[in-house]
Residue frames as qw, qx, qy, qz and C-alpha x, y, z in Angstrom:
[[0.050, 0.453, 0.890, 0.008, -22.09, -46.88, -19.47],
 [0.020, -0.642, -0.409, -0.648, -23.36, -43.48, -20.54],
 [0.084, -0.426, 0.346, -0.832, -22.87, -42.01, -17.05],
 [0.806, -0.364, -0.113, -0.454, -25.24, -44.55, -15.46],
 [0.024, 0.382, -0.873, 0.302, -24.28, -46.90, -12.64],
 [0.815, -0.256, -0.316, -0.413, -26.04, -50.06, -11.68],
 [0.297, -0.476, 0.731, -0.388, -25.49, -51.77, -8.32],
 [0.764, 0.049, -0.591, -0.256, -25.50, -55.59, -8.35],
 [0.511, -0.471, 0.587, -0.414, -26.03, -57.75, -5.36],
 [0.518, 0.108, -0.839, -0.130, -25.29, -61.51, -5.22],
 [0.543, -0.308, 0.420, -0.659, -27.59, -63.47, -3.01],
 [0.364, -0.015, -0.921, -0.139, -28.84, -66.86, -2.14],
 [0.622, -0.507, -0.353, -0.482, -31.97, -68.08, -0.44],
 [0.199, -0.484, 0.662, -0.536, -31.80, -68.31, 3.39],
 [0.712, -0.028, 0.589, -0.381, -34.27, -71.23, 3.46],
 [0.198, -0.081, 0.898, 0.385, -34.01, -74.32, 1.34],
 [0.189, 0.488, 0.834, 0.173, -36.73, -74.20, -1.34],
 [0.079, 0.832, 0.268, -0.480, -37.38, -70.45, -0.98],
 [0.551, 0.313, 0.463, 0.620, -37.19, -69.19, -4.60],
 [0.050, -0.381, -0.047, 0.922, -38.39, -65.62, -4.00],
 [0.400, 0.700, 0.591, 0.031, -40.70, -63.73, -6.43],
 [0.356, 0.279, 0.256, 0.854, -40.30, -61.09, -9.08],
 [0.016, 0.498, 0.347, -0.795, -41.34, -57.54, -8.25],
 [0.486, 0.731, 0.386, -0.283, -43.65, -55.43, -10.49],
 [0.157, 0.834, -0.341, -0.404, -40.75, -54.15, -12.50],
 [0.089, -0.409, 0.881, 0.220, -39.51, -57.60, -13.55],
 [0.700, 0.106, -0.440, -0.552, -40.98, -60.19, -15.73],
 [0.934, -0.219, -0.280, -0.041, -39.56, -63.11, -13.67],
 [0.300, -0.728, 0.598, -0.152, -37.04, -64.12, -11.02],
 [0.968, 0.160, -0.190, 0.004, -34.79, -67.08, -11.73],
 [0.505, -0.720, 0.467, 0.094, -31.85, -68.39, -9.82],
 [0.878, 0.458, -0.123, 0.056, -29.13, -69.56, -12.12],
 [0.760, -0.447, 0.199, 0.428, -25.54, -70.62, -11.72],
 [0.229, 0.886, -0.301, -0.268, -22.63, -68.78, -13.28],
 [0.119, -0.468, 0.858, 0.176, -20.83, -72.05, -13.83],
 [0.531, 0.067, 0.333, 0.776, -20.81, -72.75, -16.66],
 [0.051, 0.395, 0.022, -0.917, -21.05, -69.13, -17.88],
 [0.141, -0.110, -0.702, -0.689, -23.04, -70.31, -21.00],
 [0.149, -0.513, -0.835, 0.133, -26.01, -71.02, -18.70],
 [0.070, -0.692, -0.314, 0.647, -26.40, -67.42, -17.67],
 [0.034, -0.336, 0.424, 0.840, -25.47, -66.05, -21.13],
 [0.037, -0.228, -0.846, -0.481, -28.38, -67.95, -22.79],
 [0.028, 0.638, 0.666, -0.386, -31.07, -66.11, -20.83],
 [0.282, 0.706, 0.441, 0.477, -33.03, -63.43, -22.66],
 [0.383, -0.509, -0.194, 0.746, -31.14, -60.35, -21.32],
 [0.282, 0.939, 0.155, -0.121, -31.80, -56.82, -22.47],
 [0.687, 0.534, -0.120, 0.477, -28.82, -55.50, -24.49],
 [0.073, -0.806, 0.299, -0.506, -27.91, -53.00, -21.77],
 [0.806, -0.506, 0.258, -0.167, -27.63, -55.92, -19.22],
 [0.918, 0.310, -0.174, 0.174, -24.95, -57.77, -21.25],
 [0.317, 0.644, -0.451, 0.530, -21.94, -55.78, -20.04],
 [0.493, -0.539, 0.445, -0.518, -23.04, -56.45, -16.42],
 [0.989, -0.022, 0.074, -0.124, -23.42, -60.19, -17.04],
 [0.775, 0.450, -0.292, 0.334, -19.94, -60.35, -18.61],
 [0.026, 0.649, -0.494, 0.578, -18.45, -58.36, -15.63],
 [0.776, -0.392, 0.307, -0.388, -20.08, -60.77, -13.17],
 [0.983, 0.168, -0.041, 0.069, -18.67, -63.75, -14.99],
 [0.547, 0.579, -0.352, 0.491, -15.22, -62.14, -15.12],
 [0.207, -0.660, 0.441, -0.571, -15.13, -60.95, -11.49],
 [0.827, -0.312, 0.340, -0.320, -16.32, -64.22, -10.08],
 [0.068, -0.550, 0.812, 0.184, -13.69, -66.04, -12.16],
 [0.766, 0.174, 0.581, -0.213, -15.98, -68.56, -13.78]]
């Protein structure tokens, strides 16, 4: 990835109904399932994010 690394954390809300909020550097925050993988693949990702999404789907075995 051109010498760059990206750290990815998997998380879930600690309280039912807590959806979080996007920070200043992000357009929105959305909780989505990786099952089925097509659900996460349909989101409007930046091209540079696509290998990360595919790696998550592969590693999590979905």
